[in-house]
N, C-alpha and C positions, 0 to 999 in steps of 0.2 A: 592403425586405421586400415580397414580393408579397401581393396581396389574399388569395389562397388560403391562404398561410402564416399570415397574421394571423387569418383566419377559423378555421383549424384550431387555432391556439394558444388563441384565445378560447373555442372550443367545448370543447377539452380542459380548460382551466382552469375553465370553468363547470361541467362535469360533475364535476370534482374537488371543487369547493366545495359543489355540491349533494349529492354523496356524503358529504362530511364532515358537512354539516348534518343529513342524514337519519340518519346513524349516531349523531350527538350526540343528536338528538331521541329515537331509539329507546332508547339506553342511559339517557337521563335519565328516560324513562317507566318503563323497567324498574326503575331505582333507586327512583323514587317508589313504584312498586307494592310493592317489597320493604319500603320504609319503612312504607307503609300496612299491609302484612300484619303487620309487627312491632308497629305501634301497636295494631291490632285485637287482636292476641294479648295485649298488655299490658293493654288495657282489659277484655277478657274475664276475664283473671285477677283484676284488681282488683275488678271488679263481682261475680264469683263469690265471692271472699273476703268481700266486704261482705255478700252475701246469706247466706253460711254463718254469719258472725258474728252477724248479726241473728237468723237462725233459731235459733242456739244460745242466744242471749240470751232469746228469747221462747219457746223450747222448742216449735218447730214444725218440721214436716217439709217440706223443699224438694222441688220437682219435679226430674226427672232433669236437665234443662238449663234453669236459671232465667233465663239471659241470652240475649237475642235482639237482633240488629241489624236495625233496621227501615229505616234510611236510612244512607247512607255515614257520617254523623256523629252518628246518634241510636241509642241502645240502651235497651231496657226490661229491667227486673229483676223477674221474677214471684215474689212472696213471698205465701204464704197467711196474711197477717197483716192483720187489719182495723184495727189501731192503729199504722200506720206513722207514726213521729215524725221531723220534719224534723231535729231536733238530732242524733239518732242517725245518720241518713243522712249528714249533713255530717261527723260525727265519723269514721265508718268509711271514707267515701269519701276524706277527707283522708289518713288513715293509709295506706290501700291504694294510692292514687295516688302518694303519696310513696315507697312501697316499690317501685313499678314505674317510678319516675322519670318520671312523667307531670306535668311542671310546666307546666300550661297552663290557660286559662280553661275553665270548663264551667258548665252550668246544669242544674237538675233540677226535675222536677215530680212531684207525688204524685197518684195516682188515688184519688178518693173514691167508693167504691161506693154510698154512700148517695145522693149527688146525681148519680151516673153521669156525672161529668165530672172533668177534671183540675183539681187545686188548684195554684196557683202556689207554687213553692218559692223558690229563691235563684239568683242569678247569682254564681258563685264565681270571683273573679279569682285569678291565680296567687299574689298577695301579700296579698290582702285579700278580705273578704266584702262584697258590695255588692248591695243589692236593686235590680234593674233589670227593669221589666215586659217580658214577652215574650209574643207570640202563638204562637210556634212550637210550644210544648209544651202548648198548651191543648186540642189535639185528643185524642180517645181513640184508643188503639192496641190493637187486638186485643180479645179477649173474656175477658181474664184478670180474676179477681175483685179481686185486690189487687196493685198493682205501682207502681214509681216509674220515671221516665224520666230518662235522663242524655243531654245533648247537648253536643257540642264545636263551638261556632260558629267557632272559629279553627283547626280541624283542618288544613286545607290549608296555611295560613300556617305553622303549627307544623312540619308535615312538610317544607315547603320550606326552612325554616331548618336543618333537620337534614341537608340535602343541600348543605352549604356548598361542598364540593369540586366537586360537579356544577354548582352555580350559578356558581362561578368559571370552570369550563371552558366553560360555556354563554356567559357574558359574553365570554370570550376568543374563542370561535367567532364571536360576533356582531361583535366588533371586526374579526376577520379578514374576515368577509363584507363589512362596510362598507368596509374598506380595499380589498378586491378590486373592489367596485363602483366606488369612486373611481378606482382604477388603470385599470380597464376604460374608464371614461368619458374619462380622460386620453389613453389610447391611441387611442381612436376619434376624439377631438377633434384630437389631433396628426396622425392619419392624414388627417382631413378637411382640416386646415390645410395639410398637405403637398401634398394634391391640389389645393387651391385655389391655393397658391403656384406649383405647377408649371404649372397652367393660366394663371395670371397672367403668368408668365415667358414661356411660349410665345406668349401673346397679345401681350404687350409686344414680343417679338422680331419678330412679324409686323407690328405697328403701326409699329415703327421701321424695319423693313427696307424697307417700301414707299416712304416718302419719301426714304430714303437712296439707294435704287436709282434712283429717279426723278431725284434731284439729280445723281447720278453720270453717268447717261446724258445728261442735258441739258447737263452741263458738257463732256462729250466732244464732243457735237454742236456746241456753240458754238466749240470749238477747231478744228473742221473748216474749212479755208480757204474752201470753197464757201459755208459758212454765214456766215463772218465778213464776206464781201462782200455779204451780204443783210441789211440792217438790220431788216426785218420779222421774219425768222426769229430773229435775235438777240434782239429784243424779246420774241418769243413764248416762247423758251426761258428767257429771264431771268425772265419772269413765272411760268413753271412752277417755276423754282428758288425764287423768292420765296414762292410759295404753299405749296410743300412744306416750306420752311424754317419758315414760320409754323405749319404743321400739326405739325411735329416739335417746335417750341418749346412749343406748347400741350400736347402729350402729356407732355413732360418736366415742365412746370409742374404738371400734375395730380399726377404721382407725387411731386414734391418738396413740393407743398402738403399732400398726405395725410401725408407723413413729418413735416412740421412739426406737423400736428394731432395725430398720434399721440404726439408728445412734449409736447403740451399747451402749446406756447410761442406760440400765436397769440393775439392780443388783438382784441377787437371795438372798432371806433371808432363808437360809437353817436351818432346825432344825431336831432333831431326832423325827421320827414319827412312829406310829404303823400302818403299812400298811393295815391290815384287817379292822381296825376301820375306817380309812380314806376312803377306798373303799366303805364300807357300808354307810357312810355318803353321798358320792357322788351319789350312786345308789338311796338312799332314797330321796334325794333332787330332783333328776331327775324324780322319780316316782310321786312326788307331782305335777310336771308341765305337764308331758306327759303321756297319756294313752297308754302304751306300755307293751307288754309281756316281762318283763325284769327279768332275773334271775342272781343270783350271786353265784358263787361257789369258795370259798376261802379256799383251803386246805393248810393253812400255820400255822406252830406251832408258837404260840405267841412269844416265846423267840427268835425265829430266823427270825422274820418278821419286824425288825427295819430298816428303811432307812433314809438317809439324803436327804431332799427335801424341796423345797419352797411350803408351804401348799397351798397358793392361786393359784399359777401357776399349781401345780399338779392337784388340783381340776378342774381347767379350762380345762386342756388337756383331762382329763377323760370325762368331760361334753361335750366337743367338739366332741369326738369320739362317745359318746352315741347319741348325737344329729344328727350326720351324719347318724348313723344307722337307724334313724327313717325317715330321709328326703328322701333318695334315695331308695324308695320301690315302687313296681308296685301299681297302683291304686286299684287293687283288692286283695291286700295282707295286712294282719295285721302285723305291725312291730314286730319282735322278736329279742331280743338281749341277748346274753349269755356272761357274764363277768366271767372270770376264772383266778385265780392266783395260780401259782405253784412254787415250789422251784426247780431250776435247776442249778447245778454246781456253788454254791455260788452267785447266782443271782436270783431275782424273775422275772418270766415271767408273765405279765398281758396281757391276750388276750381278745379282744372285737370282738365278732363274730355276724354278722347280717344276715338277710335273704333278703337283698336288691337285686337290679338288677345286682350288681357286676361291676367290672371295667375291660374293655378290656385291653389286654396286652400292646397295643401301647400307652395307656394313663397312665399306672402305673408308668413310669419313671417321668412323669410330675405332678403326683398327689400332691406332696408337694410344687410345684412351686407357688409363689405368684400370685394371681388373676386367677390361672388356675381353670376352672370348666369343669368337664366331661359332654359331651352331655348326657342328661337324657332320651331321647327316650320316652317310654310309662310310664311317671311318671308325677305327678302333678307339677305345676310350683314351682320350688324349689328356694327360695329366699336366698340371700347371696352375699358376695363379692369375694368369692374364697380366703379368708384369714385364715379360720379355720385350715386347715391341715398344712399350712405354719407356723402358730403360734405353732401348736403342735410340728412340727419338730424343730423349733427354740428353744423352751423351753427344749426339750429332748436333743438336742446337747449342750445347755448351762449347763445341768446337767451332761454331758458326758455319757448319756445313749444311747441306740440303739432302733430303731423302724423298724419293718418289715411289709410287706403287702403280704397277700396271697388272690388272688381274681380271679374269672372267671365269665364271663357273665352268668347271670341267676342263679348263685350259691352263691351269697352273697360275703362278704369281711370279712377278719379277720386281724385286726391290733394287733400286739404284741409288747409290750414295755418291754425291758430287763433292770432291775434296779439292780446294785450291792448291796449286803447287806452292812449295815453300817460297816465301817472298812475294806471292801474288795475292794474298788475302788482305 
């Protein structure tokens, strides 16, 4: 599937899901508004009936509209009675709320015109009466001479539970949205893996093709009668075949090694090692192969520089980091690598700093991913499979060590490995 097709499918699916969510939110809000309107209507009816019953009992005349909503969940009932009694209010409210099927908590307060402030009433739970202090109703509402206030603190929760069907459909929509996000991430990850694997296969084909072609040409030349009678040329072509064969073997070993690691079947053969000596050997071996300005600064006391590590794998990760330092360098720059080992807080920090092109911030999180290769820009063709740093990280994690990277474009890179001292891990 082409990139354009995948992008079109993702865009269309995203628009569809967003449309469903917007529609769901719209109708859920509409439904909530309808439930709230029904609730307000029921509350108005219950409070008006309460006001009429109390007015009839006390033989007083009500105003035209005694009930007024002052906040979304607070109502006042204006009664021209200077002897409002809490027991009567609770009695009539209980009867009328039951009639309107308003089974929910509420609280009320009575305004005392003598003191010009609200007197605390009760907090009425749906199944019992309980005195709970509240400051919400202690403020004065309006300029009415006599009134009581009713507030529903759990109104929104009550209305939400009345929308069970909409809550279920909203939860289902949320599940669909999460599943869509997961599916989308899987598609994008698989697309990226497909691209990475395709690049790896192309790169591997190129890496294998070069030595195979060189070996084939050298073999044909050796078979030439003129060359057979020239020992020097035979020796030269034989050396070319040997070199390319070693190169081919090393490339195959890298791929097979990573396959073994992926299956988790490799084991570390740890032993007590003297780190300064091991680092010196790795640097010396690298210097024999590569013409690089390589320096080693190892300020470690011999008695405190013992570590538990697999000698072969440790040498390989140091070699990999040194080799990377020589690969990714601008064409007009001589590679320079500084290796430094210092003791910090019961662990040894080995830093390998180069003067290469550096790694952009957006690539640093992926630098240890398998097959990932940073775009090299103004650098000679860099060969490889993108397995080196992934191998380094795998071995370091297997040892329970840590590795960090500090880099900036044009300023080189510094890889630092933190190794606990023997007996400190």
